[in-house]
C-alpha angles and dihedrals in degrees: 000000000000120000111203096203139062089238107089129190124236120203112182105153122101092237128055124192106204117198118191110204135187126161094338100130092138093058116022100087090047091050090054090045091054094054104118115255093244093064093056085064099046109028144055114228120217123188114195105194106200095216095289118205096204128061098285094118091043094054093048092049090049090053091047092047090052089050086236092166133057093232131034118258123213117237122189132168125203120233089246137016102277094186125234092297093049092048090059095044088054093048095049091046090052090048091051088052091061110067096200092064110098100163136027123199117194118213118180117234098223094075101239092121105060108230090221084077090070086083091068089063096055096087090056098050109126090358126136091272118106090192132027115179137174124234122198111245125183092188094059095040107025095160098043108036102094102175107134109256095242091051090044091054091045093054093046090049094049092046093051087048092049094048090051098045094045098037090229111113114217125165088222131010092186104062117135090186106078141131123218128194121231091236091058095043091049087064097049119098095222094188090058097055118106118274090215125098091263092077087123089063091045095057089046089054091051091048087055094050091050089048089237118179111251141183134196127217125195112236140159133231130219114230104153105105090005130113113260132210104241144138116019093354090058091047091048092050092051092047089053091048090051093045092049089050091057092044092050090049095047105028105021126228098319087236092123089071111105113258111257102225090176088064102101132161116217110223136176122224110224106213122207114276116231095201137115115283087230084081091075100048115108 
């Protein structure tokens, strides 16, 4: 990895909470606010802003300047928008660069995955599982699970189809609330992972190929008052999923391709700003 600035990051805790963010100014500070207190004591928190065009970074910088949180968060921004997939590749490469990190939990910055669900992952930190993932479950959380019924049924259908086609049974292949162990990530050829939005499913497939131990946790998602994937975006996502299924079945995981160590992402570390909060007022 290449850091564009003289300001470097130091990640020395054994757990890393990675938050991908893009144009989520209305939610990002609230998401961090909701992270349970326990995690502020045991985890480093890394936000990767994917070149947002709204006020996401401004909101984060204001909160940091106000010392809103008990522990500092780390905020970086790549040179270019890497997409959802590229953001993950960058995050996991950074995690592997710090030997103390043993687990990485991804928590989306748009607030659809309630941060309180992080507590459900605690029993599995530094466990035998290479991957622990959440699966939305209306039967376990009938009052809380807000995924629209059509979207819910599509996700369940696609997940069943992916399990059948690939031969690796998973309760959901589309979860953005997931924890990976360092040992597992070190086996993954990050540069060979898909550049599409379905990188979560690709990593699941790689875990199956590697016979990695995995565990599923029932969760719920928030959809009311949140942006939904619909229309052309939904169709594009479905086609990506179907295309990857065929690729997996015919060509395998792609992990046999040699790791491209020359593939790097330039990014800038955005330090905390010690300035008057009046700077942020419009």
